[in-house]
mmCIF file as Biopython writes it, N, C-alpha, C and O atoms, coordinates in Angstrom:
data_model
#
loop_
_atom_site.group_PDB
_atom_site.id
_atom_site.type_symbol
_atom_site.label_atom_id
_atom_site.label_alt_id
_atom_site.label_comp_id
_atom_site.label_asym_id
_atom_site.label_entity_id
_atom_site.label_seq_id
_atom_site.pdbx_PDB_ins_code
_atom_site.Cartn_x
_atom_site.Cartn_y
_atom_site.Cartn_z
_atom_site.occupancy
_atom_site.B_iso_or_equiv
_atom_site.auth_seq_id
_atom_site.auth_asym_id
_atom_site.pdbx_PDB_model_num
ATOM 1   N N  . MET A ? 1  ? 31.670 44.002 45.142 1.0 0.0 1  A 1 
ATOM 2   C CA . MET A ? 1  ? 31.799 42.876 46.060 1.0 0.0 1  A 1 
ATOM 3   C C  . MET A ? 1  ? 30.644 42.910 47.057 1.0 0.0 1  A 1 
ATOM 4   O O  . MET A ? 1  ? 30.303 43.961 47.600 1.0 0.0 1  A 1 
ATOM 5   N N  . LEU A ? 2  ? 30.068 41.772 47.280 1.0 0.0 2  A 1 
ATOM 6   C CA . LEU A ? 2  ? 28.961 41.654 48.227 1.0 0.0 2  A 1 
ATOM 7   C C  . LEU A ? 2  ? 29.440 41.761 49.664 1.0 0.0 2  A 1 
ATOM 8   O O  . LEU A ? 2  ? 30.554 41.357 49.998 1.0 0.0 2  A 1 
ATOM 9   N N  . ASP A ? 3  ? 28.589 42.307 50.497 1.0 0.0 3  A 1 
ATOM 10  C CA . ASP A ? 3  ? 28.823 42.261 51.940 1.0 0.0 3  A 1 
ATOM 11  C C  . ASP A ? 3  ? 28.123 40.991 52.416 1.0 0.0 3  A 1 
ATOM 12  O O  . ASP A ? 3  ? 26.965 41.023 52.832 1.0 0.0 3  A 1 
ATOM 13  N N  . ILE A ? 4  ? 28.841 39.879 52.348 1.0 0.0 4  A 1 
ATOM 14  C CA . ILE A ? 4  ? 28.243 38.569 52.600 1.0 0.0 4  A 1 
ATOM 15  C C  . ILE A ? 4  ? 27.637 38.458 53.998 1.0 0.0 4  A 1 
ATOM 16  O O  . ILE A ? 4  ? 26.505 37.989 54.112 1.0 0.0 4  A 1 
ATOM 17  N N  . PRO A ? 5  ? 28.329 38.864 55.069 1.0 0.0 5  A 1 
ATOM 18  C CA . PRO A ? 5  ? 27.693 38.755 56.392 1.0 0.0 5  A 1 
ATOM 19  C C  . PRO A ? 5  ? 26.377 39.532 56.500 1.0 0.0 5  A 1 
ATOM 20  O O  . PRO A ? 5  ? 25.422 39.056 57.115 1.0 0.0 5  A 1 
ATOM 21  N N  . LYS A ? 6  ? 26.330 40.717 55.906 1.0 0.0 6  A 1 
ATOM 22  C CA . LYS A ? 6  ? 25.097 41.511 55.952 1.0 0.0 6  A 1 
ATOM 23  C C  . LYS A ? 6  ? 23.984 40.811 55.178 1.0 0.0 6  A 1 
ATOM 24  O O  . LYS A ? 6  ? 22.846 40.740 55.640 1.0 0.0 6  A 1 
ATOM 25  N N  . LEU A ? 7  ? 24.317 40.304 54.014 1.0 0.0 7  A 1 
ATOM 26  C CA . LEU A ? 7  ? 23.343 39.590 53.199 1.0 0.0 7  A 1 
ATOM 27  C C  . LEU A ? 7  ? 22.817 38.354 53.931 1.0 0.0 7  A 1 
ATOM 28  O O  . LEU A ? 7  ? 21.616 38.082 53.919 1.0 0.0 7  A 1 
ATOM 29  N N  . LEU A ? 8  ? 23.719 37.612 54.565 1.0 0.0 8  A 1 
ATOM 30  C CA . LEU A ? 8  ? 23.311 36.420 55.312 1.0 0.0 8  A 1 
ATOM 31  C C  . LEU A ? 8  ? 22.396 36.772 56.479 1.0 0.0 8  A 1 
ATOM 32  O O  . LEU A ? 8  ? 21.424 36.064 56.743 1.0 0.0 8  A 1 
ATOM 33  N N  . SER A ? 9  ? 22.699 37.849 57.168 1.0 0.0 9  A 1 
ATOM 34  C CA . SER A ? 9  ? 21.856 38.231 58.303 1.0 0.0 9  A 1 
ATOM 35  C C  . SER A ? 9  ? 20.447 38.576 57.832 1.0 0.0 9  A 1 
ATOM 36  O O  . SER A ? 9  ? 19.473 38.281 58.524 1.0 0.0 9  A 1 
ATOM 37  N N  . GLN A ? 10 ? 20.333 39.193 56.671 1.0 0.0 10 A 1 
ATOM 38  C CA . GLN A ? 10 ? 19.017 39.523 56.130 1.0 0.0 10 A 1 
ATOM 39  C C  . GLN A ? 10 ? 18.287 38.275 55.640 1.0 0.0 10 A 1 
ATOM 40  O O  . GLN A ? 10 ? 17.104 38.089 55.929 1.0 0.0 10 A 1 
ATOM 41  N N  . GLU A ? 11 ? 18.991 37.425 54.902 1.0 0.0 11 A 1 
ATOM 42  C CA . GLU A ? 11 ? 18.368 36.226 54.338 1.0 0.0 11 A 1 
ATOM 43  C C  . GLU A ? 11 ? 17.897 35.254 55.412 1.0 0.0 11 A 1 
ATOM 44  O O  . GLU A ? 11 ? 16.829 34.653 55.291 1.0 0.0 11 A 1 
ATOM 45  N N  . LEU A ? 12 ? 18.697 35.103 56.461 1.0 0.0 12 A 1 
ATOM 46  C CA . LEU A ? 12 ? 18.414 34.096 57.481 1.0 0.0 12 A 1 
ATOM 47  C C  . LEU A ? 12 ? 17.766 34.680 58.737 1.0 0.0 12 A 1 
ATOM 48  O O  . LEU A ? 12 ? 17.587 33.978 59.731 1.0 0.0 12 A 1 
ATOM 49  N N  . SER A ? 13 ? 17.420 35.951 58.688 1.0 0.0 13 A 1 
ATOM 50  C CA . SER A ? 13 ? 16.782 36.643 59.823 1.0 0.0 13 A 1 
ATOM 51  C C  . SER A ? 13 ? 17.596 36.510 61.106 1.0 0.0 13 A 1 
ATOM 52  O O  . SER A ? 13 ? 17.075 36.135 62.156 1.0 0.0 13 A 1 
ATOM 53  N N  . LEU A ? 14 ? 18.878 36.823 60.996 1.0 0.0 14 A 1 
ATOM 54  C CA . LEU A ? 14 ? 19.789 36.784 62.138 1.0 0.0 14 A 1 
ATOM 55  C C  . LEU A ? 14 ? 20.365 38.171 62.362 1.0 0.0 14 A 1 
ATOM 56  O O  . LEU A ? 14 ? 20.371 39.007 61.459 1.0 0.0 14 A 1 
ATOM 57  N N  . GLN A ? 15 ? 20.847 38.406 63.568 1.0 0.0 15 A 1 
ATOM 58  C CA . GLN A ? 15 ? 21.539 39.655 63.866 1.0 0.0 15 A 1 
ATOM 59  C C  . GLN A ? 15 ? 22.919 39.618 63.200 1.0 0.0 15 A 1 
ATOM 60  O O  . GLN A ? 15 ? 23.544 38.559 63.151 1.0 0.0 15 A 1 
ATOM 61  N N  . PRO A ? 16 ? 23.401 40.748 62.693 1.0 0.0 16 A 1 
ATOM 62  C CA . PRO A ? 16 ? 24.734 40.766 62.087 1.0 0.0 16 A 1 
ATOM 63  C C  . PRO A ? 16 ? 25.827 40.257 63.030 1.0 0.0 16 A 1 
ATOM 64  O O  . PRO A ? 16 ? 26.772 39.606 62.585 1.0 0.0 16 A 1 
ATOM 65  N N  . ARG A ? 17 ? 25.704 40.550 64.327 1.0 0.0 17 A 1 
ATOM 66  C CA . ARG A ? 17 ? 26.723 40.085 65.273 1.0 0.0 17 A 1 
ATOM 67  C C  . ARG A ? 17 ? 26.723 38.565 65.394 1.0 0.0 17 A 1 
ATOM 68  O O  . ARG A ? 17 ? 27.774 37.963 65.616 1.0 0.0 17 A 1 
ATOM 69  N N  . GLN A ? 18 ? 25.539 37.931 65.249 1.0 0.0 18 A 1 
ATOM 70  C CA . GLN A ? 18 ? 25.465 36.473 65.287 1.0 0.0 18 A 1 
ATOM 71  C C  . GLN A ? 18 ? 26.212 35.875 64.099 1.0 0.0 18 A 1 
ATOM 72  O O  . GLN A ? 18 ? 26.982 34.927 64.251 1.0 0.0 18 A 1 
ATOM 73  N N  . VAL A ? 19 ? 25.980 36.431 62.932 1.0 0.0 19 A 1 
ATOM 74  C CA . VAL A ? 19 ? 26.620 35.935 61.718 1.0 0.0 19 A 1 
ATOM 75  C C  . VAL A ? 19 ? 28.128 36.105 61.815 1.0 0.0 19 A 1 
ATOM 76  O O  . VAL A ? 19 ? 28.882 35.170 61.544 1.0 0.0 19 A 1 
ATOM 77  N N  . THR A ? 20 ? 28.563 37.287 62.198 1.0 0.0 20 A 1 
ATOM 78  C CA . THR A ? 20 ? 29.993 37.564 62.305 1.0 0.0 20 A 1 
ATOM 79  C C  . THR A ? 20 ? 30.657 36.644 63.319 1.0 0.0 20 A 1 
ATOM 80  O O  . THR A ? 20 ? 31.723 36.090 63.050 1.0 0.0 20 A 1 
ATOM 81  N N  . ALA A ? 21 ? 30.039 36.477 64.475 1.0 0.0 21 A 1 
ATOM 82  C CA . ALA A ? 21 ? 30.611 35.624 65.521 1.0 0.0 21 A 1 
ATOM 83  C C  . ALA A ? 21 ? 30.708 34.177 65.052 1.0 0.0 21 A 1 
ATOM 84  O O  . ALA A ? 21 ? 31.732 33.527 65.262 1.0 0.0 21 A 1 
ATOM 85  N N  . ALA A ? 22 ? 29.661 33.669 64.423 1.0 0.0 22 A 1 
ATOM 86  C CA . ALA A ? 22 ? 29.669 32.282 63.956 1.0 0.0 22 A 1 
ATOM 87  C C  . ALA A ? 22 ? 30.734 32.068 62.886 1.0 0.0 22 A 1 
ATOM 88  O O  . ALA A ? 22 ? 31.432 31.054 62.899 1.0 0.0 22 A 1 
ATOM 89  N N  . LEU A ? 23 ? 30.862 33.014 61.964 1.0 0.0 23 A 1 
ATOM 90  C CA . LEU A ? 23 ? 31.869 32.879 60.912 1.0 0.0 23 A 1 
ATOM 91  C C  . LEU A ? 23 ? 33.284 32.959 61.480 1.0 0.0 23 A 1 
ATOM 92  O O  . LEU A ? 23 ? 34.179 32.258 61.007 1.0 0.0 23 A 1 
ATOM 93  N N  . GLU A ? 24 ? 33.494 33.798 62.479 1.0 0.0 24 A 1 
ATOM 94  C CA . GLU A ? 24 ? 34.809 33.881 63.123 1.0 0.0 24 A 1 
ATOM 95  C C  . GLU A ? 24 ? 35.145 32.585 63.851 1.0 0.0 24 A 1 
ATOM 96  O O  . GLU A ? 24 ? 36.276 32.105 63.779 1.0 0.0 24 A 1 
ATOM 97  N N  . LEU A ? 25 ? 34.169 32.021 64.549 1.0 0.0 25 A 1 
ATOM 98  C CA . LEU A ? 25 ? 34.400 30.760 65.256 1.0 0.0 25 A 1 
ATOM 99  C C  . LEU A ? 25 ? 34.718 29.633 64.276 1.0 0.0 25 A 1 
ATOM 100 O O  . LEU A ? 25 ? 35.569 28.785 64.547 1.0 0.0 25 A 1 
ATOM 101 N N  . ARG A ? 26 ? 34.036 29.632 63.149 1.0 0.0 26 A 1 
ATOM 102 C CA . ARG A ? 26 ? 34.315 28.612 62.134 1.0 0.0 26 A 1 
ATOM 103 C C  . ARG A ? 26 ? 35.706 28.805 61.545 1.0 0.0 26 A 1 
ATOM 104 O O  . ARG A ? 26 ? 36.431 27.833 61.335 1.0 0.0 26 A 1 
ATOM 105 N N  . ALA A ? 27 ? 36.079 30.042 61.280 1.0 0.0 27 A 1 
ATOM 106 C CA . ALA A ? 27 ? 37.406 30.327 60.732 1.0 0.0 27 A 1 
ATOM 107 C C  . ALA A ? 27 ? 38.509 29.907 61.697 1.0 0.0 27 A 1 
ATOM 108 O O  . ALA A ? 27 ? 39.614 29.559 61.280 1.0 0.0 27 A 1 
ATOM 109 N N  . ASP A ? 28 ? 38.197 29.942 62.994 1.0 0.0 28 A 1 
ATOM 110 C CA . ASP A ? 28 ? 39.162 29.521 64.012 1.0 0.0 28 A 1 
ATOM 111 C C  . ASP A ? 28 ? 39.207 28.008 64.170 1.0 0.0 28 A 1 
ATOM 112 O O  . ASP A ? 28 ? 39.951 27.493 65.005 1.0 0.0 28 A 1 
ATOM 113 N N  . GLY A ? 29 ? 38.418 27.292 63.375 1.0 0.0 29 A 1 
ATOM 114 C CA . GLY A ? 29 ? 38.462 25.834 63.406 1.0 0.0 29 A 1 
ATOM 115 C C  . GLY A ? 29 ? 37.349 25.168 64.177 1.0 0.0 29 A 1 
ATOM 116 O O  . GLY A ? 29 ? 37.371 23.951 64.366 1.0 0.0 29 A 1 
ATOM 117 N N  . GLY A ? 30 ? 36.374 25.939 64.628 1.0 0.0 30 A 1 
ATOM 118 C CA . GLY A ? 30 ? 35.267 25.353 65.379 1.0 0.0 30 A 1 
ATOM 119 C C  . GLY A ? 30 ? 34.337 24.560 64.473 1.0 0.0 30 A 1 
ATOM 120 O O  . GLY A ? 30 ? 34.039 24.976 63.354 1.0 0.0 30 A 1 
ATOM 121 N N  . THR A ? 31 ? 33.887 23.424 64.965 1.0 0.0 31 A 1 
ATOM 122 C CA . THR A ? 31 ? 32.921 22.622 64.224 1.0 0.0 31 A 1 
ATOM 123 C C  . THR A ? 31 ? 31.510 23.054 64.608 1.0 0.0 31 A 1 
ATOM 124 O O  . THR A ? 31 ? 31.306 23.726 65.619 1.0 0.0 31 A 1 
ATOM 125 N N  . ILE A ? 32 ? 30.553 22.662 63.796 1.0 0.0 32 A 1 
ATOM 126 C CA . ILE A ? 32 ? 29.166 23.035 64.073 1.0 0.0 32 A 1 
ATOM 127 C C  . ILE A ? 32 ? 28.709 22.535 65.442 1.0 0.0 32 A 1 
ATOM 128 O O  . ILE A ? 32 ? 28.156 23.318 66.214 1.0 0.0 32 A 1 
ATOM 129 N N  . PRO A ? 33 ? 28.920 21.254 65.771 1.0 0.0 33 A 1 
ATOM 130 C CA . PRO A ? 33 ? 28.482 20.803 67.105 1.0 0.0 33 A 1 
ATOM 131 C C  . PRO A ? 33 ? 29.170 21.558 68.246 1.0 0.0 33 A 1 
ATOM 132 O O  . PRO A ? 33 ? 28.532 21.892 69.244 1.0 0.0 33 A 1 
ATOM 133 N N  . PHE A ? 34 ? 30.466 21.824 68.098 1.0 0.0 34 A 1 
ATOM 134 C CA . PHE A ? 34 ? 31.203 22.543 69.139 1.0 0.0 34 A 1 
ATOM 135 C C  . PHE A ? 34 ? 30.648 23.952 69.316 1.0 0.0 34 A 1 
ATOM 136 O O  . PHE A ? 34 ? 30.387 24.384 70.438 1.0 0.0 34 A 1 
ATOM 137 N N  . ILE A ? 35 ? 30.468 24.661 68.217 1.0 0.0 35 A 1 
ATOM 138 C CA . ILE A ? 35 ? 29.965 26.036 68.288 1.0 0.0 35 A 1 
ATOM 139 C C  . ILE A ? 35 ? 28.559 26.060 68.887 1.0 0.0 35 A 1 
ATOM 140 O O  . ILE A ? 35 ? 28.254 26.900 69.735 1.0 0.0 35 A 1 
ATOM 141 N N  . ALA A ? 36 ? 27.702 25.131 68.441 1.0 0.0 36 A 1 
ATOM 142 C CA . ALA A ? 36 ? 26.319 25.101 68.929 1.0 0.0 36 A 1 
ATOM 143 C C  . ALA A ? 36 ? 26.244 24.796 70.419 1.0 0.0 36 A 1 
ATOM 144 O O  . ALA A ? 36 ? 25.385 25.329 71.122 1.0 0.0 36 A 1 
ATOM 145 N N  . ARG A ? 37 ? 27.131 23.950 70.899 1.0 0.0 37 A 1 
ATOM 146 C CA . ARG A ? 37 ? 27.055 23.543 72.310 1.0 0.0 37 A 1 
ATOM 147 C C  . ARG A ? 37 ? 27.819 24.455 73.252 1.0 0.0 37 A 1 
ATOM 148 O O  . ARG A ? 37 ? 27.327 24.790 74.330 1.0 0.0 37 A 1 
ATOM 149 N N  . TYR A ? 38 ? 29.020 24.859 72.852 1.0 0.0 38 A 1 
ATOM 150 C CA . TYR A ? 38 ? 29.915 25.526 73.796 1.0 0.0 38 A 1 
ATOM 151 C C  . TYR A ? 38 ? 30.134 27.011 73.540 1.0 0.0 38 A 1 
ATOM 152 O O  . TYR A ? 38 ? 30.798 27.679 74.332 1.0 0.0 38 A 1 
ATOM 153 N N  . ARG A ? 39 ? 29.592 27.532 72.458 1.0 0.0 39 A 1 
ATOM 154 C CA . ARG A ? 39 ? 29.760 28.958 72.160 1.0 0.0 39 A 1 
ATOM 155 C C  . ARG A ? 39 ? 28.420 29.647 71.929 1.0 0.0 39 A 1 
ATOM 156 O O  . ARG A ? 39 ? 28.329 30.603 71.160 1.0 0.0 39 A 1 
ATOM 157 N N  . LYS A ? 40 ? 27.392 29.159 72.595 1.0 0.0 40 A 1 
ATOM 158 C CA . LYS A ? 40 ? 26.051 29.738 72.433 1.0 0.0 40 A 1 
ATOM 159 C C  . LYS A ? 40 ? 26.014 31.211 72.798 1.0 0.0 40 A 1 
ATOM 160 O O  . LYS A ? 40 ? 25.289 31.992 72.182 1.0 0.0 40 A 1 
ATOM 161 N N  . GLU A ? 41 ? 26.799 31.592 73.804 1.0 0.0 41 A 1 
ATOM 162 C CA . GLU A ? 41 ? 26.783 32.994 74.237 1.0 0.0 41 A 1 
ATOM 163 C C  . GLU A ? 41 ? 27.319 33.916 73.144 1.0 0.0 41 A 1 
ATOM 164 O O  . GLU A ? 41 ? 26.911 35.074 73.057 1.0 0.0 41 A 1 
ATOM 165 N N  . LYS A ? 42 ? 28.218 33.418 72.320 1.0 0.0 42 A 1 
ATOM 166 C CA . LYS A ? 42 ? 28.778 34.251 71.249 1.0 0.0 42 A 1 
ATOM 167 C C  . LYS A ? 42 ? 27.878 34.303 70.019 1.0 0.0 42 A 1 
ATOM 168 O O  . LYS A ? 42 ? 27.848 35.305 69.305 1.0 0.0 42 A 1 
ATOM 169 N N  . THR A ? 43 ? 27.144 33.217 69.778 1.0 0.0 43 A 1 
ATOM 170 C CA . THR A ? 43 ? 26.320 33.155 68.569 1.0 0.0 43 A 1 
ATOM 171 C C  . THR A ? 43 ? 24.869 33.522 68.818 1.0 0.0 43 A 1 
ATOM 172 O O  . THR A ? 43 ? 24.050 33.443 67.902 1.0 0.0 43 A 1 
ATOM 173 N N  . GLY A ? 44 ? 24.536 33.917 70.024 1.0 0.0 44 A 1 
ATOM 174 C CA . GLY A ? 44 ? 23.154 34.278 70.310 1.0 0.0 44 A 1 
ATOM 175 C C  . GLY A ? 44 ? 22.226 33.082 70.306 1.0 0.0 44 A 1 
ATOM 176 O O  . GLY A ? 44 ? 21.097 33.164 69.820 1.0 0.0 44 A 1 
ATOM 177 N N  . GLU A ? 45 ? 22.701 31.968 70.847 1.0 0.0 45 A 1 
ATOM 178 C CA . GLU A ? 45 ? 21.885 30.751 70.996 1.0 0.0 45 A 1 
ATOM 179 C C  . GLU A ? 45 ? 21.516 30.097 69.665 1.0 0.0 45 A 1 
ATOM 180 O O  . GLU A ? 45 ? 20.458 29.476 69.564 1.0 0.0 45 A 1 
ATOM 181 N N  . MET A ? 46 ? 22.358 30.221 68.649 1.0 0.0 46 A 1 
ATOM 182 C CA . MET A ? 46 ? 22.084 29.548 67.379 1.0 0.0 46 A 1 
ATOM 183 C C  . MET A ? 46 ? 22.235 28.042 67.566 1.0 0.0 46 A 1 
ATOM 184 O O  . MET A ? 46 ? 23.152 27.576 68.241 1.0 0.0 46 A 1 
ATOM 185 N N  . ASP A ? 47 ? 21.312 27.284 66.951 1.0 0.0 47 A 1 
ATOM 186 C CA . ASP A ? 47 ? 21.404 25.831 67.049 1.0 0.0 47 A 1 
ATOM 187 C C  . ASP A ? 47 ? 22.156 25.267 65.842 1.0 0.0 47 A 1 
ATOM 188 O O  . ASP A ? 47 ? 22.561 26.008 64.946 1.0 0.0 47 A 1 
ATOM 189 N N  . GLU A ? 48 ? 22.335 23.940 65.835 1.0 0.0 48 A 1 
ATOM 190 C CA . GLU A ? 48 ? 23.117 23.300 64.775 1.0 0.0 48 A 1 
ATOM 191 C C  . GLU A ? 48 ? 22.502 23.508 63.393 1.0 0.0 48 A 1 
ATOM 192 O O  . GLU A ? 48 ? 23.229 23.693 62.417 1.0 0.0 48 A 1 
ATOM 193 N N  . THR A ? 49 ? 21.196 23.479 63.300 1.0 0.0 49 A 1 
ATOM 194 C CA . THR A ? 49 ? 20.526 23.666 62.011 1.0 0.0 49 A 1 
ATOM 195 C C  . THR A ? 49 ? 20.765 25.070 61.470 1.0 0.0 49 A 1 
ATOM 196 O O  . THR A ? 49 ? 21.052 25.239 60.285 1.0 0.0 49 A 1 
ATOM 197 N N  . GLN A ? 50 ? 20.648 26.067 62.324 1.0 0.0 50 A 1 
ATOM 198 C CA . GLN A ? 50 ? 20.897 27.446 61.898 1.0 0.0 50 A 1 
ATOM 199 C C  . GLN A ? 50 ? 22.352 27.621 61.466 1.0 0.0 50 A 1 
ATOM 200 O O  . GLN A ? 50 ? 22.632 28.269 60.457 1.0 0.0 50 A 1 
ATOM 201 N N  . LEU A ? 51 ? 23.264 27.047 62.226 1.0 0.0 51 A 1 
ATOM 202 C CA . LEU A ? 51 ? 24.682 27.160 61.879 1.0 0.0 51 A 1 
ATOM 203 C C  . LEU A ? 51 ? 24.974 26.476 60.547 1.0 0.0 51 A 1 
ATOM 204 O O  . LEU A ? 51 ? 25.697 27.021 59.713 1.0 0.0 51 A 1 
ATOM 205 N N  . ARG A ? 52 ? 24.418 25.292 60.347 1.0 0.0 52 A 1 
ATOM 206 C CA . ARG A ? 52 ? 24.647 24.573 59.092 1.0 0.0 52 A 1 
ATOM 207 C C  . ARG A ? 52 ? 24.097 25.374 57.914 1.0 0.0 52 A 1 
ATOM 208 O O  . ARG A ? 52 ? 24.760 25.492 56.884 1.0 0.0 52 A 1 
ATOM 209 N N  . ASN A ? 53 ? 22.893 25.925 58.059 1.0 0.0 53 A 1 
ATOM 210 C CA . ASN A ? 53 ? 22.313 26.750 56.996 1.0 0.0 53 A 1 
ATOM 211 C C  . ASN A ? 53 ? 23.185 27.971 56.718 1.0 0.0 53 A 1 
ATOM 212 O O  . ASN A ? 53 ? 23.421 28.325 55.563 1.0 0.0 53 A 1 
ATOM 213 N N  . LEU A ? 54 ? 23.656 28.605 57.771 1.0 0.0 54 A 1 
ATOM 214 C CA . LEU A ? 54 ? 24.515 29.778 57.634 1.0 0.0 54 A 1 
ATOM 215 C C  . LEU A ? 54 ? 25.801 29.428 56.893 1.0 0.0 54 A 1 
ATOM 216 O O  . LEU A ? 54 ? 26.177 30.114 55.942 1.0 0.0 54 A 1 
ATOM 217 N N  . PHE A ? 55 ? 26.471 28.371 57.321 1.0 0.0 55 A 1 
ATOM 218 C CA . PHE A ? 55 ? 27.750 28.004 56.718 1.0 0.0 55 A 1 
ATOM 219 C C  . PHE A ? 55 ? 27.585 27.522 55.279 1.0 0.0 55 A 1 
ATOM 220 O O  . PHE A ? 55 ? 28.419 27.828 54.427 1.0 0.0 55 A 1 
ATOM 221 N N  . ASP A ? 56 ? 26.519 26.773 55.002 1.0 0.0 56 A 1 
ATOM 222 C CA . ASP A ? 56 ? 26.271 26.322 53.631 1.0 0.0 56 A 1 
ATOM 223 C C  . ASP A ? 56 ? 26.027 27.511 52.708 1.0 0.0 56 A 1 
ATOM 224 O O  . ASP A ? 56 ? 26.569 27.569 51.604 1.0 0.0 56 A 1 
ATOM 225 N N  . ARG A ? 57 ? 25.219 28.446 53.160 1.0 0.0 57 A 1 
ATOM 226 C CA . ARG A ? 57 ? 24.920 29.634 52.348 1.0 0.0 57 A 1 
ATOM 227 C C  . ARG A ? 57 ? 26.163 30.506 52.184 1.0 0.0 57 A 1 
ATOM 228 O O  . ARG A ? 57 ? 26.405 31.052 51.108 1.0 0.0 57 A 1 
ATOM 229 N N  . PHE A ? 58 ? 26.954 30.636 53.258 1.0 0.0 58 A 1 
ATOM 230 C CA . PHE A ? 58 ? 28.190 31.407 53.187 1.0 0.0 58 A 1 
ATOM 231 C C  . PHE A ? 58 ? 29.135 30.806 52.151 1.0 0.0 58 A 1 
ATOM 232 O O  . PHE A ? 58 ? 29.694 31.526 51.324 1.0 0.0 58 A 1 
ATOM 233 N N  . ASP A ? 59 ? 29.312 29.487 52.196 1.0 0.0 59 A 1 
ATOM 234 C CA . ASP A ? 59 ? 30.191 28.815 51.233 1.0 0.0 59 A 1 
ATOM 235 C C  . ASP A ? 59 ? 29.710 29.038 49.807 1.0 0.0 59 A 1 
ATOM 236 O O  . ASP A ? 59 ? 30.514 29.292 48.909 1.0 0.0 59 A 1 
ATOM 237 N N  . TYR A ? 60 ? 28.397 28.943 49.596 1.0 0.0 60 A 1 
ATOM 238 C CA . TYR A ? 60 ? 27.835 29.149 48.273 1.0 0.0 60 A 1 
ATOM 239 C C  . TYR A ? 60 ? 28.099 30.571 47.774 1.0 0.0 60 A 1 
ATOM 240 O O  . TYR A ? 60 ? 28.553 30.764 46.646 1.0 0.0 60 A 1 
ATOM 241 N N  . LEU A ? 61 ? 27.815 31.558 48.617 1.0 0.0 61 A 1 
ATOM 242 C CA . LEU A ? 61 ? 28.002 32.953 48.209 1.0 0.0 61 A 1 
ATOM 243 C C  . LEU A ? 61 ? 29.471 33.284 47.978 1.0 0.0 61 A 1 
ATOM 244 O O  . LEU A ? 61 ? 29.800 34.045 47.068 1.0 0.0 61 A 1 
ATOM 245 N N  . LEU A ? 62 ? 30.344 32.724 48.784 1.0 0.0 62 A 1 
ATOM 246 C CA . LEU A ? 62 ? 31.775 32.950 48.615 1.0 0.0 62 A 1 
ATOM 247 C C  . LEU A ? 62 ? 32.257 32.357 47.292 1.0 0.0 62 A 1 
ATOM 248 O O  . LEU A ? 62 ? 33.023 32.988 46.563 1.0 0.0 62 A 1 
ATOM 249 N N  . GLU A ? 63 ? 31.808 31.156 46.994 1.0 0.0 63 A 1 
ATOM 250 C CA . GLU A ? 63 ? 32.172 30.512 45.736 1.0 0.0 63 A 1 
ATOM 251 C C  . GLU A ? 63 ? 31.621 31.293 44.546 1.0 0.0 63 A 1 
ATOM 252 O O  . GLU A ? 63 ? 32.298 31.441 43.528 1.0 0.0 63 A 1 
ATOM 253 N N  . LEU A ? 64 ? 30.403 31.789 44.675 1.0 0.0 64 A 1 
ATOM 254 C CA . LEU A ? 64 ? 29.787 32.582 43.621 1.0 0.0 64 A 1 
ATOM 255 C C  . LEU A ? 64 ? 30.587 33.859 43.356 1.0 0.0 64 A 1 
ATOM 256 O O  . LEU A ? 64 ? 30.825 34.219 42.202 1.0 0.0 64 A 1 
ATOM 257 N N  . GLU A ? 65 ? 30.998 34.536 44.417 1.0 0.0 65 A 1 
ATOM 258 C CA . GLU A ? 65 ? 31.806 35.751 44.272 1.0 0.0 65 A 1 
ATOM 259 C C  . GLU A ? 65 ? 33.148 35.450 43.607 1.0 0.0 65 A 1 
ATOM 260 O O  . GLU A ? 65 ? 33.617 36.222 42.771 1.0 0.0 65 A 1 
ATOM 261 N N  . GLU A ? 66 ? 33.758 34.337 43.975 1.0 0.0 66 A 1 
ATOM 262 C CA . GLU A ? 66 ? 35.038 33.961 43.373 1.0 0.0 66 A 1 
ATOM 263 C C  . GLU A ? 66 ? 34.873 33.678 41.883 1.0 0.0 66 A 1 
ATOM 264 O O  . GLU A ? 66 ? 35.727 34.050 41.079 1.0 0.0 66 A 1 
ATOM 265 N N  . ARG A ? 67 ? 33.775 33.020 41.518 1.0 0.0 67 A 1 
ATOM 266 C CA . ARG A ? 67 ? 33.517 32.752 40.103 1.0 0.0 67 A 1 
ATOM 267 C C  . ARG A ? 67 ? 33.285 34.046 39.337 1.0 0.0 67 A 1 
ATOM 268 O O  . ARG A ? 67 ? 33.757 34.197 38.210 1.0 0.0 67 A 1 
ATOM 269 N N  . LYS A ? 68 ? 32.556 34.984 39.949 1.0 0.0 68 A 1 
ATOM 270 C CA . LYS A ? 68 ? 32.321 36.279 39.301 1.0 0.0 68 A 1 
ATOM 271 C C  . LYS A ? 68 ? 33.634 36.997 39.044 1.0 0.0 68 A 1 
ATOM 272 O O  . LYS A ? 68 ? 33.842 37.561 37.969 1.0 0.0 68 A 1 
ATOM 273 N N  . GLU A ? 69 ? 34.522 36.977 40.036 1.0 0.0 69 A 1 
ATOM 274 C CA . GLU A ? 69 ? 35.823 37.638 39.891 1.0 0.0 69 A 1 
ATOM 275 C C  . GLU A ? 69 ? 36.637 36.997 38.772 1.0 0.0 69 A 1 
ATOM 276 O O  . GLU A ? 69 ? 37.314 37.692 38.014 1.0 0.0 69 A 1 
ATOM 277 N N  . THR A ? 70 ? 36.569 35.672 38.670 1.0 0.0 70 A 1 
ATOM 278 C CA . THR A ? 70 ? 37.318 34.957 37.643 1.0 0.0 70 A 1 
ATOM 279 C C  . THR A ? 70 ? 36.796 35.302 36.255 1.0 0.0 70 A 1 
ATOM 280 O O  . THR A ? 70 ? 37.572 35.514 35.324 1.0 0.0 70 A 1 
ATOM 281 N N  . ILE A ? 71 ? 35.491 35.354 36.126 1.0 0.0 71 A 1 
ATOM 282 C CA . ILE A ? 71 ? 34.874 35.618 34.829 1.0 0.0 71 A 1 
ATOM 283 C C  . ILE A ? 71 ? 35.090 37.061 34.395 1.0 0.0 71 A 1 
ATOM 284 O O  . ILE A ? 71 ? 35.368 37.329 33.227 1.0 0.0 71 A 1 
ATOM 285 N N  . LEU A ? 72 ? 34.963 37.979 35.329 1.0 0.0 72 A 1 
ATOM 286 C CA . LEU A ? 72 ? 35.107 39.391 34.981 1.0 0.0 72 A 1 
ATOM 287 C C  . LEU A ? 72 ? 36.557 39.747 34.981 1.0 0.0 72 A 1 
ATOM 288 O O  . LEU A ? 72 ? 36.911 40.895 34.712 1.0 0.0 72 A 1 
#
């Protein structure tokens, strides 16, 4: 199983804490505009573009892992 947050931090040149914080905020129901505007202190000043790239890549990798599990 991939360590998706670690992989994302390397791919997108972000700190692991930024990735973890952004993913937690999203899991709690935060939208990209809300997180970018009102939770900058938690995400290390990530903007909407960075958040969108992070979430899109996270969704892709998660789906890929699920497909791998199904096939294997």
